[in-house]
Residue, then its C-alpha position, 0 to 999 in steps of 0.5 A: m543343393r538337396t542331393i549334397q545336403l541328403l548325402s551330408a545328413l545320411v554321414i553324420s548318420f552313419q557317424c552317429n550310430v558307429f559312435a554309438s555302436s563302439q560305445k561299451d556298455i556298464t552294469f551296476l550291480i547295487a545292493e546294499r545300505e550300509y555306504k549308500t552306493s545306491e545314491t553314490l554310483p549313480q551320481f557318479a556314473k552320470q558325472h564321470l561316464s554317461e558321455k562315453f559309455f552306456i549305463r545300466f543299473c540293477r538293483a535289489p531292495n535292502e529289506g525285505e523278502k525281495r532283498n535277494q532279487l536283483s531288478n533287470s537283471s537281464a542287463i548283466s547279459k548286455a554288460d562290457l563291464l560289471f561294476i559291483s557293489v554288493r553284501r551278503r546277498a543270494f540272488n536267484e540261479r539265472t542271475m546268478k547263471l548270468i554272472r557266471l556267463h560273464i566272467s566266464k566270457g573273460k569280461p572284467i569286473i569292478g568291486i567296491r568295498t561289500a563286493s568282496h562278500a557280495f554273495q555269501l550270506r551270514k545267518e539267513k537261510v538261502p532261500d529256494g532257488h537262490q545261491e551263495w558263491p563263498e569262493w566268490d572273495r578269492e576265486v574272483i576278486g582275488g581277496n581275503y576278507n576277514g572283517h575290519y578295524g573299528k569304524e573310529l579309526i582314521c585310515t591313511i591311504q598311499h601306495a603299494t611298494n612298485s604301484v606308483d607308474h600304474p594308469i589306474l593310479e595315475k593323476v590320483k593324489l596321495p596319500f589321503s584320507t578315509q573314513a571307511s573302517l579299513y578291511r582285514n585281507s592280508p594276506l592276499p592271494n599270490t595271484s593279485t598285485p597291491l595297488l593301494l595300502g591302508t593303515v590305521k595307528g597301532f595295526s600293520a598297512e592291509p591292501v585297500a586296491w589291487l589288480h587280480q585276472t579271474p580263471a578266463k583271464g578277465k581284468v578285475f579291479y577291487t578296492s575296498l573303499g567305497h564309503e559315502e565321504d570317499f565319493k566327495k574326493g577327487s582322488f576316488q573320483i579318479l581312481l575309479k575313472n582310471a579303473v573303469n578306462w584300465c578293464l575296458n582299454 
C-alpha cells in the first residue's frame, strides 16, 4: 500500500512539474503615470492571466533622476512575451539590449497606449549610459504616432474592414466608447493590419488596434486604448486576454 502511495505522489509531482514548465512567462514593463497602468495592469494580470502564465513586473518611477531606471530588468530575458506600457523613457544600455535581444529572437510584443512612444524623450537630455529608440514605433509597433485629438472628445470603437473574424476580436462586443483621447496614427505602415478603428465627431477614423510583425517575424499586437476607464470594460479586458493568447499560441 505504501509503495502505491509513493508512486501516486511521484506521478502527481511529475505532472505538476510538467505543467509548471509548460507555462509561458509574461513580463510587464510599466513606466508611465498618466493612465495609472501601474495599478490597472497588475489587477488585470491577477484576474485574467495569473492562473495560466508566470507574471513578472519591471517598473520605473515617474519622477526624479531614476525615472529612466527600470527595476527588475533581468526579468526581460525570461519573458516569452513582453507587455509594454511605457511613456517617453530612455533606459540604460543593458536594459535596451535585453529588449532588443527579445525582439531579435522573434518573441512577441504587446503594447498599449503610450507604448507607441515608449523610448523617445521629448525635451530631456538622454542620461549618460542610456539610450533612446526613435524608430521603435514604426519598426517594432508598426505605428505612426503623431499626437492625439482633444481629451474632451468621446471616441467610439468599431471593427476595421475585414477584421471581424480575427481571433483577437472573439467575444469582443462592439461598438463601445472610451474616454481615451484618440491617437493620430494614420496612415499606418503597409506592414500593419488594423483590427479596430476609433472615431470622434468631426474627424476621420483612426486605427486604434492593429497587428504587426517584427523584423525577426515576432508577433506584435498594439492598441492605443489603455485609459484607466478602459480596464473597467469587459470588451477591453477580453481584447487584451485574446491578444495574449494569440501572441503565445
